PyMOL CGO cylinders between C-alpha atoms (Angstrom):
from pymol import cmd
from pymol.cgo import CYLINDER

trace = [
    CYLINDER, 136.84, -189.64, 70.63, 134.08, -189.30, 67.24, 0.3, 1, 1, 1, 1, 1, 1,
    CYLINDER, 134.08, -189.30, 67.24, 131.13, -189.32, 69.61, 0.3, 1, 1, 1, 1, 1, 1,
    CYLINDER, 131.13, -189.32, 69.61, 132.70, -186.13, 72.25, 0.3, 1, 1, 1, 1, 1, 1,
    CYLINDER, 132.70, -186.13, 72.25, 133.90, -183.98, 68.90, 0.3, 1, 1, 1, 1, 1, 1,
    CYLINDER, 133.90, -183.98, 68.90, 129.70, -184.53, 67.33, 0.3, 1, 1, 1, 1, 1, 1,
    CYLINDER, 129.70, -184.53, 67.33, 128.27, -183.11, 70.72, 0.3, 1, 1, 1, 1, 1, 1,
    CYLINDER, 128.27, -183.11, 70.72, 131.26, -180.86, 70.56, 0.3, 1, 1, 1, 1, 1, 1,
    CYLINDER, 131.26, -180.86, 70.56, 130.19, -179.37, 67.20, 0.3, 1, 1, 1, 1, 1, 1,
    CYLINDER, 130.19, -179.37, 67.20, 126.01, -179.42, 67.91, 0.3, 1, 1, 1, 1, 1, 1,
    CYLINDER, 126.01, -179.42, 67.91, 126.64, -177.26, 71.32, 0.3, 1, 1, 1, 1, 1, 1,
    CYLINDER, 126.64, -177.26, 71.32, 128.85, -175.29, 69.53, 0.3, 1, 1, 1, 1, 1, 1,
    CYLINDER, 128.85, -175.29, 69.53, 126.30, -174.92, 66.77, 0.3, 1, 1, 1, 1, 1, 1,
    CYLINDER, 126.30, -174.92, 66.77, 123.78, -174.14, 69.60, 0.3, 1, 1, 1, 1, 1, 1,
    CYLINDER, 123.78, -174.14, 69.60, 125.59, -171.82, 71.13, 0.3, 1, 1, 1, 1, 1, 1,
    CYLINDER, 125.59, -171.82, 71.13, 125.33, -170.29, 67.92, 0.3, 1, 1, 1, 1, 1, 1,
    CYLINDER, 125.33, -170.29, 67.92, 122.11, -170.55, 67.59, 0.3, 1, 1, 1, 1, 1, 1,
    CYLINDER, 122.11, -170.55, 67.59, 121.67, -172.62, 65.31, 0.3, 1, 1, 1, 1, 1, 1,
    CYLINDER, 121.67, -172.62, 65.31, 119.36, -175.88, 65.40, 0.3, 1, 1, 1, 1, 1, 1,
    CYLINDER, 119.36, -175.88, 65.40, 118.87, -179.42, 63.88, 0.3, 1, 1, 1, 1, 1, 1,
    CYLINDER, 118.87, -179.42, 63.88, 115.80, -181.18, 61.98, 0.3, 1, 1, 1, 1, 1, 1,
    CYLINDER, 115.80, -181.18, 61.98, 113.73, -180.89, 59.43, 0.3, 1, 1, 1, 1, 1, 1,
    CYLINDER, 113.73, -180.89, 59.43, 112.63, -177.14, 58.53, 0.3, 1, 1, 1, 1, 1, 1,
    CYLINDER, 112.63, -177.14, 58.53, 108.54, -176.63, 59.01, 0.3, 1, 1, 1, 1, 1, 1,
    CYLINDER, 108.54, -176.63, 59.01, 106.76, -177.00, 55.53, 0.3, 1, 1, 1, 1, 1, 1,
    CYLINDER, 106.76, -177.00, 55.53, 104.28, -174.76, 56.80, 0.3, 1, 1, 1, 1, 1, 1,
    CYLINDER, 104.28, -174.76, 56.80, 104.92, -171.25, 58.03, 0.3, 1, 1, 1, 1, 1, 1,
    CYLINDER, 104.92, -171.25, 58.03, 102.45, -170.54, 61.06, 0.3, 1, 1, 1, 1, 1, 1,
    CYLINDER, 102.45, -170.54, 61.06, 100.88, -168.32, 59.19, 0.3, 1, 1, 1, 1, 1, 1,
    CYLINDER, 100.88, -168.32, 59.19, 99.47, -171.22, 56.49, 0.3, 1, 1, 1, 1, 1, 1,
    CYLINDER, 99.47, -171.22, 56.49, 98.77, -173.09, 60.01, 0.3, 1, 1, 1, 1, 1, 1,
    CYLINDER, 98.77, -173.09, 60.01, 96.47, -170.17, 61.70, 0.3, 1, 1, 1, 1, 1, 1,
    CYLINDER, 96.47, -170.17, 61.70, 94.34, -170.39, 58.12, 0.3, 1, 1, 1, 1, 1, 1,
    CYLINDER, 94.34, -170.39, 58.12, 94.44, -173.67, 58.17, 0.3, 1, 1, 1, 1, 1, 1,
    CYLINDER, 94.44, -173.67, 58.17, 93.21, -174.37, 61.75, 0.3, 1, 1, 1, 1, 1, 1,
    CYLINDER, 93.21, -174.37, 61.75, 90.82, -171.30, 61.36, 0.3, 1, 1, 1, 1, 1, 1,
    CYLINDER, 90.82, -171.30, 61.36, 89.13, -172.68, 57.75, 0.3, 1, 1, 1, 1, 1, 1,
    CYLINDER, 89.13, -172.68, 57.75, 89.26, -176.22, 58.93, 0.3, 1, 1, 1, 1, 1, 1,
    CYLINDER, 89.26, -176.22, 58.93, 87.25, -174.82, 62.89, 0.3, 1, 1, 1, 1, 1, 1,
    CYLINDER, 87.25, -174.82, 62.89, 84.94, -172.40, 60.53, 0.3, 1, 1, 1, 1, 1, 1,
    CYLINDER, 84.94, -172.40, 60.53, 83.79, -174.97, 58.68, 0.3, 1, 1, 1, 1, 1, 1,
    CYLINDER, 83.79, -174.97, 58.68, 84.53, -173.09, 55.73, 0.3, 1, 1, 1, 1, 1, 1,
    CYLINDER, 84.53, -173.09, 55.73, 86.72, -175.98, 54.12, 0.3, 1, 1, 1, 1, 1, 1,
    CYLINDER, 86.72, -175.98, 54.12, 86.93, -179.54, 55.60, 0.3, 1, 1, 1, 1, 1, 1,
    CYLINDER, 86.93, -179.54, 55.60, 90.39, -180.94, 56.69, 0.3, 1, 1, 1, 1, 1, 1,
    CYLINDER, 90.39, -180.94, 56.69, 90.66, -183.43, 53.63, 0.3, 1, 1, 1, 1, 1, 1,
    CYLINDER, 90.66, -183.43, 53.63, 90.83, -179.48, 51.41, 0.3, 1, 1, 1, 1, 1, 1,
    CYLINDER, 90.83, -179.48, 51.41, 93.13, -177.94, 53.21, 0.3, 1, 1, 1, 1, 1, 1,
    CYLINDER, 93.13, -177.94, 53.21, 95.74, -180.99, 53.59, 0.3, 1, 1, 1, 1, 1, 1,
    CYLINDER, 95.74, -180.99, 53.59, 95.31, -181.38, 49.62, 0.3, 1, 1, 1, 1, 1, 1,
    CYLINDER, 95.31, -181.38, 49.62, 95.24, -177.27, 49.07, 0.3, 1, 1, 1, 1, 1, 1,
    CYLINDER, 95.24, -177.27, 49.07, 98.83, -177.04, 51.24, 0.3, 1, 1, 1, 1, 1, 1,
    CYLINDER, 98.83, -177.04, 51.24, 99.93, -181.16, 50.08, 0.3, 1, 1, 1, 1, 1, 1,
    CYLINDER, 99.93, -181.16, 50.08, 99.83, -182.36, 53.69, 0.3, 1, 1, 1, 1, 1, 1,
    CYLINDER, 99.83, -182.36, 53.69, 98.74, -184.77, 54.96, 0.3, 1, 1, 1, 1, 1, 1,
    CYLINDER, 98.74, -184.77, 54.96, 94.96, -185.09, 56.98, 0.3, 1, 1, 1, 1, 1, 1,
    CYLINDER, 94.96, -185.09, 56.98, 96.62, -185.91, 60.24, 0.3, 1, 1, 1, 1, 1, 1,
    CYLINDER, 96.62, -185.91, 60.24, 98.89, -183.20, 60.18, 0.3, 1, 1, 1, 1, 1, 1,
    CYLINDER, 98.89, -183.20, 60.18, 95.91, -181.18, 59.89, 0.3, 1, 1, 1, 1, 1, 1,
    CYLINDER, 95.91, -181.18, 59.89, 94.22, -182.66, 62.45, 0.3, 1, 1, 1, 1, 1, 1,
    CYLINDER, 94.22, -182.66, 62.45, 97.73, -181.51, 64.37, 0.3, 1, 1, 1, 1, 1, 1,
    CYLINDER, 97.73, -181.51, 64.37, 97.30, -178.08, 64.11, 0.3, 1, 1, 1, 1, 1, 1,
    CYLINDER, 97.30, -178.08, 64.11, 93.86, -177.57, 64.80, 0.3, 1, 1, 1, 1, 1, 1,
    CYLINDER, 93.86, -177.57, 64.80, 94.03, -179.78, 67.94, 0.3, 1, 1, 1, 1, 1, 1,
    CYLINDER, 94.03, -179.78, 67.94, 97.57, -177.67, 69.08, 0.3, 1, 1, 1, 1, 1, 1,
    CYLINDER, 97.57, -177.67, 69.08, 95.11, -174.66, 68.03, 0.3, 1, 1, 1, 1, 1, 1,
    CYLINDER, 95.11, -174.66, 68.03, 92.36, -175.67, 70.43, 0.3, 1, 1, 1, 1, 1, 1,
    CYLINDER, 92.36, -175.67, 70.43, 95.36, -175.92, 73.04, 0.3, 1, 1, 1, 1, 1, 1,
    CYLINDER, 95.36, -175.92, 73.04, 96.53, -172.38, 73.60, 0.3, 1, 1, 1, 1, 1, 1,
    CYLINDER, 96.53, -172.38, 73.60, 95.18, -169.24, 75.04, 0.3, 1, 1, 1, 1, 1, 1,
    CYLINDER, 95.18, -169.24, 75.04, 93.13, -166.99, 73.63, 0.3, 1, 1, 1, 1, 1, 1,
    CYLINDER, 93.13, -166.99, 73.63, 96.28, -164.89, 72.60, 0.3, 1, 1, 1, 1, 1, 1,
    CYLINDER, 96.28, -164.89, 72.60, 95.68, -163.71, 69.41, 0.3, 1, 1, 1, 1, 1, 1,
]
cmd.load_cgo(trace, "trace")
């Protein structure tokens, strides 16, 4: 019964446009700046990680994601 009510509440929230989970620490503008800085060689991944207080693997994921996206920018 608890599971059914929980599922119904989540479904209602989703239908109202809300999503669950933790919020992103970096907005799209910050992510783009990190990717462009690292790819252009202006800053290292370690420097960008320290600047934005995120882990180096997070910076690597952002750069990899940026490389995979088609040139729609």
